[in-house]
C-alpha positions as CSV (number, residue, x, y, z in Angstrom):
1,T,-61.1,174.5,-253.9
2,T,-58.9,177.6,-253.2
3,N,-59.4,177.3,-249.5
4,K,-58.5,173.5,-249.4
5,Q,-55.5,174.2,-251.4
6,Q,-54.4,176.9,-249.2
7,D,-55.1,174.7,-246.1
8,L,-53.0,171.9,-247.9
9,Y,-50.1,174.2,-248.3
10,V,-50.2,175.5,-244.6
11,D,-50.4,172.0,-243.5
12,Q,-47.3,170.8,-245.7
13,D,-45.5,174.0,-244.4
14,Q,-46.1,172.7,-240.7
15,V,-44.9,169.1,-241.7
16,V,-41.8,170.5,-243.2
17,A,-40.9,172.6,-240.0
18,M,-41.6,169.6,-237.9
19,Q,-39.3,167.6,-239.8
20,D,-36.7,170.2,-239.7
21,N,-37.2,170.3,-235.8
22,L,-37.0,166.6,-235.6
23,R,-33.7,166.5,-237.8
24,A,-32.0,169.2,-235.8
25,A,-32.8,167.6,-232.3
26,M,-31.5,164.1,-233.6
27,L,-28.2,165.5,-234.9
28,L,-27.3,167.6,-231.9
29,M,-28.1,164.6,-229.3
30,T,-26.1,162.2,-231.6
31,R,-23.1,164.3,-231.7
32,E,-23.2,165.3,-228.0
33,I,-24.1,161.8,-226.6
34,R,-21.6,160.1,-228.7
35,M,-18.9,162.4,-226.6
36,A,-20.4,161.2,-223.2
37,G,-17.4,160.0,-221.5
38,Y,-14.8,161.7,-223.4
39,D,-11.7,162.0,-221.0
40,P,-8.5,162.4,-222.8
41,T,-6.4,162.7,-219.5
42,G,-8.3,159.9,-217.6
43,L,-8.6,162.2,-214.7
44,A,-12.0,163.9,-215.2
45,N,-14.2,160.7,-214.6
46,A,-16.4,161.7,-217.2
47,G,-19.4,159.7,-218.3
48,I,-23.1,159.0,-217.9
49,T,-24.2,160.4,-214.7
50,A,-28.0,159.8,-214.7
51,A,-30.4,158.0,-217.2
52,T,-33.8,157.6,-217.1
53,A,-36.4,156.8,-219.6
54,N,-37.0,160.5,-220.6
55,S,-33.9,162.1,-219.4
56,L,-30.0,161.6,-220.0
57,T,-27.3,163.4,-218.1
58,F,-23.6,163.0,-219.0
59,T,-20.2,164.6,-218.3
60,M,-17.4,164.9,-220.9
61,D,-13.9,166.8,-220.8
62,N,-13.9,168.5,-224.0
63,Y,-11.0,171.0,-222.9
64,G,-8.5,167.9,-221.9
65,N,-7.7,169.6,-218.6
66,G,-8.8,166.6,-216.1
67,D,-12.1,168.1,-215.1
68,T,-15.9,168.3,-216.2
69,A,-16.4,171.7,-214.8
70,D,-15.9,173.9,-217.9
71,G,-18.9,175.2,-220.0
72,G,-20.6,172.5,-221.9
73,E,-19.1,169.7,-220.0
74,N,-22.2,168.7,-218.0
75,I,-25.2,168.1,-220.3
76,T,-28.8,167.0,-219.9
77,F,-31.5,166.4,-222.5
78,D,-35.0,166.3,-221.4
79,L,-38.5,167.7,-222.1
80,Y,-39.8,170.8,-220.7
81,L,-42.9,173.0,-221.2
82,S,-42.5,177.1,-221.9
83,A,-45.2,179.2,-222.9
84,G,-47.3,176.0,-223.4
85,I,-45.0,174.7,-226.0
86,S,-43.2,171.4,-225.4
87,K,-39.6,171.7,-226.2
88,L,-36.4,169.4,-226.2
89,G,-33.9,171.0,-223.9
90,R,-30.3,170.9,-223.5
91,R,-29.6,171.9,-220.0
92,N,-26.1,172.5,-218.4
93,P,-26.1,173.3,-214.8
94,T,-26.6,177.0,-215.5
95,Q,-29.0,177.3,-218.2
96,N,-31.6,175.3,-220.2
97,M,-31.2,175.9,-223.9
98,P,-34.2,174.8,-226.2
99,V,-33.1,172.4,-228.9
100,A,-36.3,171.9,-230.9
101,E,-39.9,173.0,-230.3
102,Y,-43.0,170.8,-230.7
103,I,-41.4,167.6,-229.3
104,S,-44.1,165.5,-227.7
105,N,-42.4,162.7,-226.3
106,I,-38.8,161.5,-226.0
107,E,-37.4,157.9,-225.0
108,F,-34.0,156.7,-224.1
109,Y,-33.6,152.9,-224.3
110,Y,-30.4,151.6,-223.0
111,T,-28.1,148.6,-223.8
112,L,-25.9,147.6,-220.7
113,A,-22.6,146.0,-220.6
114,N,-24.2,142.4,-220.2
115,G,-26.4,142.9,-223.6
116,T,-29.7,143.6,-221.6
117,R,-31.6,146.6,-222.7
118,T,-33.5,148.7,-220.1
119,L,-35.5,152.2,-219.9
120,A,-33.8,153.0,-216.5
121,P,-30.5,151.4,-215.5
122,A,-29.4,151.1,-211.9
123,T,-25.8,151.8,-212.6
124,P,-25.4,154.6,-215.3
125,A,-21.8,153.4,-215.9
126,D,-23.0,150.0,-217.4
127,I,-24.6,151.8,-220.3
128,R,-23.0,150.8,-223.5
129,A,-25.5,152.3,-226.0
130,V,-28.4,154.6,-226.0
131,Q,-31.5,154.5,-228.4
132,I,-33.1,157.8,-228.7
133,T,-36.7,157.9,-230.0
134,V,-38.1,161.3,-230.4
135,L,-41.7,162.4,-231.5
136,A,-42.4,165.6,-233.1
137,S,-45.8,167.3,-233.8
138,T,-47.1,169.9,-235.8
139,A,-47.6,173.3,-234.1
140,T,-51.2,173.5,-234.6
141,N,-54.1,171.4,-235.7
142,T,-53.7,170.4,-239.3
143,K,-57.0,170.4,-241.7
144,S,-55.6,167.7,-243.9
145,A,-54.7,164.0,-243.1
146,I,-51.0,164.6,-243.7
147,G,-48.9,162.3,-241.6
148,K,-49.4,159.8,-238.6
149,T,-51.0,160.4,-235.1
150,S,-50.0,157.2,-233.4
151,F,-46.6,155.6,-233.0
152,T,-45.1,152.7,-231.1
153,T,-41.6,153.1,-229.7
154,P,-38.8,150.6,-229.9
155,Y,-39.5,149.6,-226.1
156,G,-43.2,149.1,-226.9
157,D,-44.8,152.2,-225.5
158,S,-47.8,153.7,-227.6
159,W,-47.6,157.5,-228.3
160,S,-50.6,159.3,-229.6
161,L,-51.0,163.0,-230.6
162,P,-54.1,164.9,-230.4
163,P,-56.8,164.8,-232.8
164,G,-55.7,167.0,-235.8
165,Y,-52.2,167.1,-235.0
166,R,-49.6,165.2,-237.0
167,G,-46.3,163.8,-236.3
168,R,-42.9,162.1,-237.1
169,M,-40.9,159.7,-234.8
170,E,-37.2,159.0,-235.3
171,S,-34.8,156.7,-233.6
172,V,-31.2,156.3,-233.4
173,T,-28.7,154.2,-231.5
174,I,-25.5,155.8,-230.3
175,K,-22.6,153.8,-229.0
176,C,-21.0,155.6,-225.8
177,R,-17.3,156.0,-225.0
178,N,-17.6,155.0,-221.5
């Protein structure tokens, strides 16, 4: 029983780390995407510039100087692989920073000005809200049956984790400034 207790402890520790990763990722993306299109002077032409099912790029005029060329004003959120680890990245034109590790999937689901919802709008300026869904997984195979392994996104896609891995999925809807 000592080995089983130790395995359970290790698995629970992984689940806690996974939940912390997911929470941090959602908080950062919510805060920054809410600022998409921030343009206090009306001169920067800030807004969402590219939107797909698994990537979102937007600009904002954080410094109120009429442009979006300063650091941290042109942001892309998407997934990338680094050293075999799937990560959620926050990329600006010059660097890619990891936001969270062991993020298995991401979905951006957009509500347009006419009320329709889509995964990839033809015109990013029509976006009025973004629903983000993120699936985080444990770093390694767990020995216990803590957590789920298959999920359905708000759009209806099915996501599954490899056998033995556990995950958490979270969704949030953000209204945009544009």
